[in-house]
N, C-alpha and C positions, 0 to 999 in steps of 0.2 A: 504494500500500500504506500502511496505517496500522499503527503499532506496536501490538502486542498485549500484554496483561498477561503477564508472564513465566511465571506459573503455568500458563497455557494450554499453553505450549511444554513446560514441565517435566513436567506431569502426563502428557502423551502420551508423552514420552520414557521416563518411569518405567514406564509400562504396557507399552511396546513394547521395552524393553531396550536403549536407546541413551542417549547424553548429548548435550546441546546445548552447543557451545562458546561461551564468552563471551570476547570479545576486547577488550582495552584499545585505545581509539582516542583521538586527541588533536587531530584537525583534519579538514577536509573530505576531504582526500585519503585518509586512513586509513579514514574511515567509508565512503567510496565504494568503496574496495578490498574491504572486508569484505562490503558489500551486493552488489557485483557478483560476487564469488566465490561467495557463498551462492546467488545466483540461478542462476549457471552450473551449480553442483553440486546444485541443487534441495535445499537444506539449510536447516533452521531455524537461527537465529543470534541472539546477544545482543550488542549494542553496549554497552560499559562505559566510563564516565568516573568520575573521582573527584577527591579533593583535589589530587593532583599535576597533573592536567589542568586543573583550575580555576585553577591559577597562571598559565595561558596565556590561557584563555577561561573565563568563568563559565557556569553552567548555562543562563541565558537564551540566550546565543549558541550554545553547543554544542547545546542542544535545538533551536533554530531551524534550524541547519545539518542536524542529523540528520533532522528532519521534512521539510525541503525535499528532501533526497536520497531519502528513503524513497518519495516520490511517483513516483520514476522506476523503481522496482523492484516486482516481485510476488514476495514471499518472506515467510515467517513470521518475524517478528523482534520483539525487545523492546529497549527503551532503559532501561538500568539504572544506578543510582548505586551504585558500588562503594566500600566502606569509608568511607561518609559519617561525618564526625566531629562533627556537631552537628545538633540539631533544625532550626536555621535553614537548614542546607545541604539537609536533606531537604525542607523547605518550598519552597526555591528550585527544587529539581528537580521537585517536584510542579507548581509553577506553570509550569515550562518544558515540561511534557508528557511527563516520564519515566513509563514504565509499570511500573517496578519500582524499589524503593529499599532500600538496606541502611544501617543505622546500626550502626557497629561500636563497641560498648561492651564487648567481650569482655575487655578488660584491667581493667575496673572490677568492683566487688563485684557478686555475682550479683543481689542485690535491686535494685541500680541499673540493671543490664542489663535485668531484667524490666520495671521500671517504664518505662524508656525505650522498650522495644519495644512495650509497650501503647500508648504515646502515638503511636508511628509507625503502628501498625495503625489507630488511631482517625483518624489524618490521611489515610492512604492508601486504606483499604478502601472508604469511601463512593464513591470515584470508580473503583473496580475496580483499583487499583494493588497489585501484588504486594509483599510485604514479606519480606526475607531477614534472618535473624538469625544470629549466630555465638555458639557456646558452646565454650570452650576457646580458648587463645591460639595463633594461627597466626603464627609469627615469620618472620624472614628466614633464609635458608640459613646465612649467616655468624654467626647468633646462635642456632643450633639448640640448643646446650647450655644456653642461658639461657632462651629464649622458646619454642622449638618442640619440644624434645626431651624434656623432663621429663614424667613420668607425671602430675604435678599440673596440667599445662596441657592434657592431652588431654581430649577430650570424654567425659564420664561418661554412659553410656547411660540410667541412671535419672534423672539430673538433666536430661538432654536431653528425655526424655519429659514431665517436669513443666514444663520451660521452654516447650516448644511448646504444651502444653495451656493454660498460664496466660496466655501472651502472645497466642496466636492467629496467630502468624506462618505464612507460607505455605511457606517453605523454610528449611532449616537448613544453615549452613556448619559442617563438622566439622573438628576437629583430631585427626588420626590418624597423626601423624608427618610430615605434609606441611609445606612451608615455601615462602615467597615467594622468588623468585630462581632462578638456574640452579644446580642441584645440582652440587657438586664430587665427590660420591660418591653411589651409588645410595640413594634414600630407602628406609627400612624402614617401609612402611605397615603399620599394625596392623589387619589384615583381620578378626581376631576381634572387635576393638572395633567396627569398622564394621558387622559382621554384627549385633551386639547393638543398636547404635543403630538400624539399619534395622528390626529386629524390634520396637522399642519406640516409634519415632517415625513417625507417619502422614503425613509430608510428604516431598516429594523432598529429597534431600541434595545438598550442593554441595562440590566439591573445589577449594579455592584452591591456588595454587602448582602449576598443572598442568605448567608448563614443565619439561622434562627427565624427566618421569615415564616409566619404561619402558613400552612398549606392553602387555606382558603384565600388568603391575601395574594399568595403566589399565583394561584389559578386565575384570579381576577386580573392581576397585572399582565399575565400572558394573554388573556383575552383582549387586553387593551394595547397590544403592540410589543410587549417585551418578548424578544426572540433569543436572548442570551442571558443567562444568569450566572454570575461569578460566585464561586464557592471556594473559600480558603480556610476560614477560622474553624469550621466544623471538622475539617480534615486534620488540621494541626492539633485540635483539642483531642481527637480520637487517638492520634499517635502518642501524644504526650500522656494521656490518661493510661494507655496500655503500658507504656514504659515505666511510669510511676508505680502502677500496680505490681508489675513484675519486680521492680526494685525493692519495694517495701514488703514483698512476700517473704523475703529472707532466703530465697533460693540463690544458688550459685549460678548467676546468669552468664551465658555465653552470648556475646553481642549478636551474631547472626540469628540465633534463635529468638532473642528479644526483638530484633527488628522484624523478623517474619511475623511474629505475633502482632506487632504494631501495625503492619501492613494489612493483616486480616481485619483488624478493627477499622482501619481506613476504608477497606472495601465495603463494609456494611454501610458506611456513610455514602459512598459512591452509589451503591445500589439504590438507596433511598432517594437520592437526588435524580437519578435517571428516571425513576417512576414519578416523582413529584413534578418534574418538568414536562412529562409526557413524551420524553425522547426515546424511552425503551420501545423497541420494536419498529423504530423509524429509519433503520439503516437503509 
């Protein structure tokens, strides 16, 4: 299997009324687990890496690992740069064979965000790479009152329409009350705002901070144009919990066995999200 442009996966999802889960991965084991689970459940999937993962391995190494593993599976999948923080990072991912890139300039002035996204589109589109942009600030759960909860940081439908038209991006990450991290209380997603964005923006929409979103809220968001759901915190929590449980059990742990058990815990989360998004069986 070769990785496909992410837009191919999202356009079909938007048409057929489901979303493609995008999972944060950071090494060969997590990549293999995602691809293996997607194949078993006959589901499209997106592998995501970004600046945090690059502190362990850079785009050339992560890209090479992902492409090597992809040859073992027959599944519709994309390889995506999540929350890229520089044009140099985008360029490195393009060189490493990523089929989708996101440059997150959402906290910068709108004009700067627009110009940066134009440059990314010019860099990626000639080789068929999908470009994701973000409008409105999607903060962390513990910073919601500052970064993710104010009306001024939510996506404006009219501005979003102009942003997509002017930049030529293929998909848009929206801020509708969602946040990164594990929610300590139920998120209050602004579905009316999402409905307006969906009506004015002609590209698939992305929900960041999927972890902890109630199933009923997720289903409604998908019905209103969300075609990609990012999941990271739940995967990390599952791995961390498994490792801590094994460590505190008092057993004499061997690292490969401990890691294998942690991956099994992660797979349970993957399975749940493939079904929640409606992606299972959509290969």
